[in-house]
C-alpha positions as CSV (number, residue, x, y, z in Angstrom):
1,M,8.6,-26.8,-153.9
2,A,7.7,-29.3,-151.2
3,E,6.0,-26.5,-149.2
4,Q,4.0,-25.5,-152.3
5,V,2.8,-29.1,-152.8
6,D,1.8,-29.5,-149.2
7,S,0.0,-26.2,-149.3
8,G,-1.9,-27.3,-152.4
9,V,-2.9,-30.5,-150.8
10,E,-4.2,-28.6,-147.7
11,V,-6.2,-26.3,-149.9
12,R,-7.7,-29.2,-151.9
13,A,-8.6,-31.1,-148.7
14,L,-10.4,-28.0,-147.3
15,A,-12.3,-27.3,-150.6
16,V,-15.8,-28.6,-151.1
17,E,-15.7,-31.6,-153.4
18,S,-17.7,-31.1,-156.6
19,N,-18.0,-34.8,-157.5
20,G,-21.4,-36.5,-156.9
21,L,-22.9,-39.4,-158.8
22,N,-20.7,-38.6,-161.8
23,V,-18.0,-40.9,-163.1
24,I,-14.5,-39.8,-161.9
25,D,-12.5,-38.5,-164.8
26,D,-9.2,-40.3,-165.5
27,A,-7.3,-37.2,-164.7
28,E,-8.6,-37.1,-161.2
29,R,-8.0,-40.8,-160.5
30,K,-5.0,-41.3,-158.3
31,G,-3.4,-43.4,-155.6
32,R,-2.7,-47.1,-155.1
33,P,-4.8,-50.0,-153.7
34,R,-2.9,-49.8,-150.4
35,D,-4.2,-46.3,-149.9
36,L,-7.6,-48.0,-149.2
37,F,-6.1,-49.3,-145.9
38,W,-6.4,-45.9,-144.2
39,P,-10.1,-45.1,-144.6
40,W,-11.2,-48.7,-143.9
41,F,-8.9,-49.1,-140.9
42,G,-9.8,-45.7,-139.6
43,A,-13.5,-46.4,-139.9
44,N,-13.3,-49.7,-138.0
45,V,-10.7,-49.0,-135.3
46,S,-13.4,-47.7,-132.9
47,V,-13.4,-49.1,-129.3
48,L,-17.0,-50.1,-130.1
49,G,-15.3,-53.3,-131.4
50,L,-14.5,-54.1,-127.7
51,S,-18.2,-53.9,-126.9
52,Y,-19.0,-56.5,-129.5
53,G,-17.4,-59.0,-127.2
54,A,-20.3,-58.6,-124.8
55,F,-22.8,-58.6,-127.7
56,A,-21.4,-61.9,-128.9
57,L,-21.3,-63.6,-125.5
58,G,-24.9,-62.5,-125.1
59,F,-25.8,-65.3,-127.5
60,G,-24.9,-67.8,-124.9
61,I,-21.7,-69.1,-126.5
62,S,-18.2,-69.8,-125.1
63,F,-15.1,-67.7,-125.6
64,W,-13.7,-70.0,-128.3
65,Q,-17.0,-70.2,-130.1
66,A,-17.2,-66.4,-130.1
67,V,-13.6,-66.2,-131.5
68,V,-14.6,-68.5,-134.4
69,A,-17.8,-66.6,-135.0
70,G,-15.9,-63.3,-134.9
71,V,-13.0,-64.2,-137.2
72,V,-15.2,-65.9,-139.8
73,G,-18.0,-63.3,-139.6
74,I,-15.7,-60.3,-139.8
75,V,-13.3,-61.5,-142.5
76,F,-16.0,-63.0,-144.7
77,S,-18.3,-59.9,-144.4
78,F,-15.4,-57.5,-145.2
79,L,-14.3,-59.7,-148.1
80,L,-17.7,-59.0,-149.5
81,C,-16.8,-55.3,-149.2
82,G,-13.5,-55.9,-151.0
83,L,-15.3,-57.7,-153.9
84,I,-17.8,-54.8,-154.3
85,A,-15.0,-52.3,-154.0
86,L,-13.5,-53.8,-157.1
87,A,-16.6,-52.5,-159.0
88,G,-15.5,-49.0,-158.1
89,K,-12.2,-49.4,-159.9
90,R,-14.0,-50.9,-162.9
91,G,-16.7,-48.3,-163.1
92,S,-15.4,-45.1,-161.5
93,A,-18.8,-44.3,-160.0
94,P,-20.4,-44.6,-156.5
95,T,-21.6,-48.0,-155.3
96,L,-25.3,-47.1,-155.8
97,V,-24.7,-45.9,-159.3
98,L,-22.9,-49.1,-160.2
99,S,-25.8,-51.0,-158.8
100,R,-27.9,-49.7,-161.8
101,A,-26.1,-52.2,-164.0
102,A,-28.0,-54.9,-162.1
103,F,-31.3,-53.2,-161.3
104,G,-31.8,-50.7,-164.1
105,V,-31.4,-46.9,-163.9
106,R,-34.7,-46.2,-162.2
107,G,-35.2,-49.7,-160.8
108,N,-32.1,-49.0,-158.6
109,K,-34.2,-46.7,-156.5
110,L,-35.2,-49.6,-154.2
111,P,-31.7,-50.5,-153.1
112,S,-30.8,-46.8,-153.0
113,L,-33.6,-46.3,-150.4
114,V,-32.4,-49.3,-148.3
115,S,-28.8,-48.0,-148.5
116,W,-29.8,-44.5,-147.5
117,L,-31.7,-45.9,-144.4
118,L,-28.7,-48.1,-143.4
119,T,-26.0,-45.4,-143.8
120,V,-28.0,-42.7,-142.1
121,G,-28.9,-45.2,-139.3
122,W,-25.3,-46.1,-138.8
123,E,-24.0,-42.6,-138.7
124,T,-26.8,-41.8,-136.1
125,V,-25.8,-44.8,-134.0
126,L,-22.2,-43.8,-134.0
127,T,-23.1,-40.2,-133.0
128,I,-25.3,-41.4,-130.2
129,L,-22.4,-43.6,-128.9
130,A,-20.0,-40.7,-129.0
131,T,-22.4,-38.4,-127.1
132,L,-23.2,-40.9,-124.4
133,A,-19.5,-41.9,-124.0
134,T,-18.5,-38.2,-123.5
135,A,-21.2,-37.7,-120.9
136,T,-20.3,-40.8,-119.0
137,V,-16.6,-40.0,-118.8
138,F,-17.2,-36.3,-117.9
139,E,-19.6,-37.4,-115.1
140,R,-16.9,-39.6,-113.6
141,L,-14.4,-36.7,-113.8
142,G,-16.9,-34.5,-111.9
143,W,-17.2,-32.2,-114.9
144,G,-20.9,-32.6,-115.4
145,G,-22.4,-35.4,-117.5
146,G,-26.0,-34.2,-117.6
147,A,-28.0,-32.6,-120.4
148,V,-25.6,-29.7,-120.9
149,T,-22.6,-32.0,-121.4
150,K,-24.6,-34.1,-123.9
151,V,-25.6,-31.1,-125.8
152,V,-22.1,-29.8,-126.1
153,A,-20.8,-33.2,-127.1
154,L,-23.5,-33.6,-129.7
155,V,-22.7,-30.1,-131.2
156,V,-18.9,-30.9,-131.4
157,V,-19.3,-34.4,-132.8
158,G,-22.1,-33.5,-135.1
159,T,-20.2,-30.5,-136.5
160,L,-17.1,-32.6,-137.2
161,I,-19.0,-35.3,-139.0
162,V,-21.1,-33.0,-141.1
163,A,-18.1,-30.8,-142.0
164,C,-16.2,-33.8,-143.3
165,G,-19.2,-35.1,-145.2
166,V,-19.8,-31.8,-146.9
167,L,-16.2,-31.1,-147.8
168,G,-15.8,-34.6,-149.2
169,F,-13.2,-37.2,-150.4
170,D,-9.8,-35.4,-150.0
171,L,-10.5,-34.3,-146.4
172,I,-11.9,-37.7,-145.5
173,M,-8.8,-39.5,-146.7
174,R,-6.5,-37.2,-144.8
175,M,-8.6,-37.3,-141.7
176,Q,-8.8,-41.1,-141.7
177,T,-5.0,-41.3,-141.7
178,V,-4.8,-39.1,-138.6
179,I,-7.7,-41.1,-136.9
180,T,-5.9,-44.3,-137.7
181,V,-2.7,-43.3,-136.0
182,V,-4.2,-41.5,-132.9
183,T,-6.8,-44.2,-132.2
184,G,-4.4,-47.0,-132.9
185,V,-1.9,-45.8,-130.3
186,L,-4.4,-44.8,-127.7
187,T,-6.3,-48.1,-128.1
188,V,-3.1,-50.0,-127.4
189,V,-2.6,-48.0,-124.3
190,Y,-6.2,-48.7,-123.2
191,I,-5.7,-52.5,-123.6
192,A,-2.5,-52.3,-121.6
193,L,-4.2,-50.4,-118.8
194,V,-7.2,-52.8,-118.4
195,A,-5.4,-56.1,-119.2
196,D,-5.2,-56.9,-115.5
197,Q,-9.0,-57.0,-115.4
198,V,-9.0,-60.2,-117.5
199,S,-9.6,-63.4,-115.6
200,W,-8.8,-66.3,-117.9
201,S,-10.1,-68.9,-115.5
202,T,-13.5,-67.1,-115.6
203,V,-13.4,-66.7,-119.4
204,S,-12.4,-70.2,-120.1
205,A,-15.2,-71.5,-117.8
206,L,-18.0,-70.0,-119.9
207,P,-20.2,-72.8,-121.1
208,G,-20.5,-73.5,-124.8
209,G,-23.6,-72.8,-126.7
210,S,-25.6,-74.7,-129.4
211,S,-24.9,-74.6,-133.1
212,Q,-27.9,-72.3,-133.5
213,E,-26.5,-69.8,-131.0
214,L,-23.1,-69.9,-132.7
215,I,-24.7,-69.2,-136.1
216,G,-26.7,-66.4,-134.5
217,A,-23.6,-64.7,-133.1
218,L,-21.8,-65.1,-136.5
219,V,-24.6,-63.5,-138.4
220,F,-24.9,-60.7,-135.9
221,L,-21.2,-60.0,-136.2
222,M,-21.4,-60.1,-140.0
223,T,-24.2,-57.5,-140.0
224,G,-22.5,-55.4,-137.4
225,F,-19.3,-55.2,-139.4
226,G,-18.9,-55.9,-143.1
227,L,-22.6,-56.1,-144.2
228,G,-23.0,-52.6,-142.7
229,W,-20.4,-51.3,-145.2
230,V,-21.1,-53.3,-148.5
231,N,-23.4,-50.6,-149.9
232,A,-20.6,-48.0,-149.7
233,A,-17.7,-50.2,-150.6
234,A,-17.0,-48.8,-154.0
235,D,-17.3,-45.1,-153.0
236,Y,-13.6,-44.8,-152.4
237,S,-12.0,-47.3,-154.8
238,R,-13.6,-45.3,-157.6
239,Y,-10.9,-42.8,-157.3
240,L,-8.1,-45.3,-158.1
241,P,-6.6,-45.5,-161.6
242,R,-7.9,-48.1,-164.0
243,T,-4.6,-49.9,-163.9
244,A,-4.7,-50.5,-160.2
245,S,-4.3,-54.1,-159.1
246,S,-7.7,-55.8,-158.7
247,R,-6.3,-58.2,-156.1
248,G,-4.9,-55.2,-154.3
249,V,-8.2,-53.5,-154.2
250,V,-9.9,-56.6,-152.7
251,G,-7.0,-57.4,-150.4
252,W,-6.3,-54.0,-148.9
253,T,-10.0,-53.3,-148.4
254,T,-10.5,-56.6,-146.6
255,F,-7.3,-56.3,-144.6
256,G,-7.7,-52.7,-143.6
257,A,-11.3,-53.1,-142.5
258,A,-11.0,-56.5,-140.7
259,L,-7.7,-56.1,-138.8
260,A,-8.8,-53.8,-136.0
261,P,-12.2,-55.4,-135.4
262,I,-10.7,-58.9,-134.9
263,V,-8.1,-57.7,-132.4
264,L,-10.7,-55.5,-130.5
265,L,-13.3,-58.2,-130.5
266,I,-11.0,-60.8,-129.0
267,F,-9.9,-58.5,-126.3
268,G,-13.5,-57.4,-125.7
269,L,-14.4,-61.1,-125.3
270,L,-11.8,-61.4,-122.6
271,L,-13.1,-58.3,-120.8
272,A,-16.8,-59.1,-121.0
273,G,-16.2,-62.8,-120.2
274,S,-14.4,-61.8,-117.0
275,S,-17.1,-59.6,-115.7
276,A,-20.9,-60.1,-115.9
277,D,-21.4,-56.6,-114.5
278,L,-19.4,-55.1,-117.4
279,S,-21.4,-57.0,-119.9
280,T,-24.6,-55.7,-118.4
281,A,-23.3,-52.1,-118.4
282,I,-22.3,-52.3,-122.0
283,A,-25.9,-53.1,-123.0
284,G,-26.9,-49.6,-121.8
285,D,-23.8,-47.6,-122.8
286,P,-21.5,-49.6,-125.0
287,I,-18.6,-47.1,-125.0
288,G,-18.9,-45.4,-121.6
289,A,-19.0,-48.7,-119.8
290,L,-15.5,-49.5,-121.0
291,A,-14.2,-46.5,-119.0
292,Q,-15.1,-48.1,-115.7
293,A,-11.8,-49.9,-115.2
294,L,-9.6,-47.0,-116.3
295,P,-7.5,-44.8,-114.0
296,T,-8.7,-41.2,-113.8
297,W,-5.7,-39.8,-115.7
298,F,-6.5,-41.7,-118.8
299,L,-10.2,-40.8,-119.0
300,V,-9.6,-37.7,-121.3
301,P,-7.4,-39.7,-123.7
302,F,-10.1,-42.4,-123.6
303,V,-12.8,-39.8,-124.7
304,I,-10.5,-38.8,-127.5
305,V,-9.9,-42.3,-128.8
306,A,-13.6,-43.2,-128.4
307,V,-15.0,-40.2,-130.2
308,L,-12.4,-40.2,-133.0
309,G,-13.0,-43.9,-133.7
310,L,-16.7,-43.3,-133.9
311,V,-16.3,-40.2,-136.0
312,G,-14.1,-42.1,-138.4
313,G,-17.0,-44.5,-139.1
314,A,-19.6,-41.8,-139.2
315,V,-17.7,-39.7,-141.7
316,L,-17.6,-42.5,-144.2
317,D,-21.3,-43.2,-143.6
318,I,-22.4,-39.6,-144.1
319,Y,-20.4,-39.3,-147.3
320,S,-22.0,-42.5,-148.7
321,S,-25.5,-41.6,-147.4
322,G,-25.3,-38.4,-149.3
323,L,-24.5,-40.3,-152.5
324,A,-27.4,-42.7,-151.8
325,L,-29.8,-39.8,-151.3
326,L,-28.7,-38.4,-154.7
327,S,-29.2,-41.8,-156.3
328,L,-32.8,-41.6,-155.1
329,G,-33.2,-38.6,-157.4
330,V,-33.1,-35.8,-154.9
331,P,-32.1,-32.8,-157.1
332,V,-29.4,-31.2,-154.9
333,P,-25.5,-31.1,-155.0
334,R,-23.6,-33.8,-153.1
335,Y,-22.6,-31.4,-150.3
336,V,-26.2,-30.4,-149.7
337,A,-27.3,-34.0,-149.6
338,A,-24.6,-34.7,-147.0
339,F,-25.8,-31.7,-145.0
340,I,-29.4,-32.9,-145.1
341,D,-28.3,-36.3,-143.8
342,G,-26.4,-34.6,-141.1
343,L,-29.6,-32.9,-139.9
344,V,-31.4,-36.3,-139.9
345,M,-28.5,-37.8,-137.9
346,I,-28.6,-35.0,-135.3
347,A,-32.4,-35.3,-134.9
348,G,-32.1,-39.1,-134.4
349,T,-29.4,-38.6,-131.9
350,I,-31.4,-36.1,-129.9
351,Y,-34.3,-38.5,-129.7
352,V,-32.3,-41.5,-128.4
353,V,-30.0,-39.6,-126.1
354,F,-32.7,-37.5,-124.4
355,F,-35.8,-39.6,-124.8
356,G,-34.9,-43.2,-125.7
357,D,-33.6,-46.2,-123.7
358,Q,-32.8,-49.9,-124.2
359,F,-30.1,-49.0,-126.7
360,L,-28.6,-52.5,-127.3
361,L,-32.0,-54.1,-128.0
362,E,-33.0,-51.5,-130.5
363,F,-29.5,-51.6,-132.1
364,Q,-29.7,-55.3,-132.6
365,G,-33.1,-54.9,-134.2
366,F,-31.9,-52.2,-136.5
367,L,-28.9,-54.3,-137.7
368,I,-30.7,-57.5,-138.4
369,T,-33.8,-55.8,-140.0
370,L,-31.8,-53.8,-142.5
371,G,-29.2,-56.6,-142.7
372,V,-31.6,-58.8,-144.6
373,P,-32.4,-56.5,-147.6
374,V,-28.7,-55.4,-147.7
375,A,-27.6,-59.0,-147.8
376,A,-30.1,-59.6,-150.7
377,W,-28.8,-56.6,-152.6
378,C,-25.2,-57.7,-152.0
379,G,-25.9,-61.2,-153.4
380,I,-27.3,-59.6,-156.6
381,M,-24.3,-57.3,-156.9
382,L,-21.9,-60.1,-156.4
383,A,-23.6,-62.1,-159.2
384,D,-23.5,-59.1,-161.5
385,A,-19.8,-58.7,-160.8
386,A,-19.1,-62.4,-161.3
387,T,-20.6,-62.4,-164.7
388,R,-19.1,-59.1,-165.9
389,R,-16.7,-59.5,-168.8
390,G,-15.1,-56.1,-168.6
391,D,-15.5,-52.6,-167.3
392,Y,-18.8,-50.9,-166.9
393,A,-20.3,-49.0,-169.9
394,E,-20.2,-45.8,-167.8
395,A,-22.5,-43.6,-170.0
396,D,-25.2,-46.3,-169.9
397,L,-25.3,-46.1,-166.1
398,F,-27.1,-42.7,-166.5
399,D,-29.2,-43.6,-169.6
400,R,-32.6,-45.4,-169.2
401,R,-32.4,-46.4,-172.9
402,G,-28.9,-47.8,-172.5
403,R,-27.8,-51.5,-172.1
404,Y,-28.7,-51.6,-168.4
405,G,-32.3,-50.5,-169.1
406,D,-34.8,-48.6,-167.1
407,V,-36.2,-51.2,-164.6
408,R,-35.0,-54.8,-164.3
409,W,-37.8,-56.7,-162.7
410,L,-36.0,-60.0,-161.9
411,P,-33.4,-58.4,-159.6
412,I,-36.0,-56.2,-158.0
413,A,-38.4,-59.1,-157.4
414,T,-35.5,-61.2,-156.1
415,M,-34.5,-58.6,-153.6
416,I,-38.1,-58.2,-152.4
417,V,-38.9,-61.9,-152.1
418,A,-35.5,-62.6,-150.5
419,T,-36.2,-59.9,-148.0
420,G,-39.7,-61.1,-147.2
421,I,-38.4,-64.7,-146.7
422,G,-35.4,-63.4,-144.7
423,W,-37.5,-61.4,-142.3
424,G,-39.6,-64.5,-141.7
425,L,-36.5,-66.3,-140.5
426,V,-35.1,-63.7,-138.1
427,T,-36.4,-62.5,-134.7
428,N,-36.1,-59.3,-132.8
429,G,-38.5,-60.1,-129.9
430,N,-36.8,-57.7,-127.5
431,A,-37.5,-54.7,-129.8
432,S,-41.2,-54.1,-129.5
433,W,-41.6,-52.7,-133.0
434,L,-40.1,-55.9,-134.6
435,T,-42.1,-58.6,-132.9
436,W,-43.8,-59.3,-136.3
437,Q,-40.6,-60.9,-137.6
438,G,-39.9,-64.6,-137.6
439,Y,-43.3,-65.6,-139.1
440,L,-41.8,-68.5,-141.1
441,L,-40.0,-70.2,-138.2
442,D,-43.1,-72.2,-137.1
443,P,-44.5,-73.0,-140.6
444,L,-41.1,-74.4,-141.6
445,G,-40.8,-76.5,-138.5
446,L,-37.9,-74.5,-136.9
447,G,-39.6,-74.3,-133.5
448,G,-41.3,-71.0,-133.8
449,K,-40.2,-67.7,-132.2
450,Q,-39.1,-69.4,-129.0
451,G,-37.4,-72.4,-130.6
452,A,-33.7,-73.3,-131.0
453,W,-33.4,-71.5,-134.4
454,A,-35.2,-68.4,-133.3
455,F,-32.1,-66.3,-132.8
456,A,-29.9,-67.9,-135.4
457,N,-30.8,-65.1,-137.9
458,L,-30.9,-67.5,-140.8
459,G,-32.7,-65.0,-142.9
460,V,-29.6,-62.9,-143.5
461,L,-27.6,-65.9,-144.9
462,L,-30.6,-67.1,-146.9
463,A,-31.1,-63.6,-148.4
464,L,-27.4,-63.4,-149.4
465,A,-27.0,-66.8,-150.9
466,G,-30.5,-67.1,-152.4
467,S,-30.4,-63.8,-154.2
468,F,-26.9,-64.6,-155.5
469,L,-28.0,-67.9,-157.0
470,V,-31.2,-66.5,-158.5
471,A,-29.4,-63.6,-160.1
472,L,-26.7,-65.8,-161.4
473,I,-29.1,-68.3,-162.9
474,G,-31.2,-65.4,-164.3
475,W,-28.2,-63.9,-166.0
476,Y,-27.1,-67.2,-167.6
477,A,-30.6,-67.9,-168.8
478,G,-30.8,-64.4,-170.3
479,Q,-27.5,-64.8,-172.0
480,R,-28.5,-68.2,-173.5
481,R,-31.8,-66.8,-174.7
482,T,-30.3,-63.7,-176.4
483,G,-26.8,-64.7,-177.1
484,V,-25.6,-61.3,-175.9
485,R,-22.4,-60.8,-173.9
486,G,-22.0,-57.3,-172.4
487,N,-20.6,-55.2,-169.7
């Protein structure tokens, strides 16, 4: 009997999932909140978390300041994911379908577009890193490292990610459990092998930075971690039974997602703070540079842990990017949408790996630029969740004449205005295509694009808090005017 059950699970995991934007039927809803630990931990246990130590210190702050920025930024941003994951349990639909309750059925196309760009961008970034890391390690081993190695690595990594995205939820959940165990063990071995490279005297001597630099690092870490996932946070909790603990959904999502990044970031701070050369190398190849201090015998296991960790994140992204593409109105099945996104991901990887450079600068620009509208959307979603009296009226999420309406102009206008103001308060001067940002820093007396507040990235915080308050006030005003209480 056990063998039959296991066989059935295997078959289901390898079957193409038929669910798309639809509400998950009660008969298909299964599991417990603690099951959310596995996909979220597996998606965030990547050794890329070590490289964020160099990214954070690049803001000119001390080790302890970076620890504070990291713990606060990571935990808070993943708590936002946990709160939005709760909507999945209450509505049984993907995140970008539940978003229709706030924006209207067709009005939701704006956040759907932003979400699609963010998830496709992230899966492309992770694929790029996996390809570059493989080439770097193979070159050190004397097994190549040039164009041929990069092509082979891209084919293997791309195929794995696209296959998981196409097959869907059951395979992803099983694969994330395996990734969690393998990468967790190998990451501990990596830390043990390079621990002797840490020089506490050097790290502790790093000078402290200003409050503005501390805020800038905190916001960058927020956008690099939790804010990069909020738009997909309900895509997995929607499979849980309606009776699942709400506190459990929030808690296990937050804990599972934040645990590995905090540990990896702190050790990454110790490594990068001990070696200026390593910090510089990470800017060009964030994963491959981490292999410099490893003994030769561990290089192949390092490739495994690096690639699996990155694939774990990319798999969740491609699944959610496919759902976002569907929510834009593209008339294809979910698995076709995931395949289309995979082609976009591979094309972007080819461009950066073979023709692009200055990876870190472009990466920072990408995160902050899309982090602003995503933060604005997140604030509106949190306000909608805070004012919700019960579960979603699921049928109305697909009906333009239902209670959620066709286009809700206040949330749309709030997101657009918050994004416009937010972009005016962030700078990405090192990315040539983003020099137009920061246009409000001088008019608001914040010192302009070269002043103390230039890299504090206040626009992300303002977009999050401002859109939340406007949406909350707008909801209460509407309730008072109409006297209607609804889902």
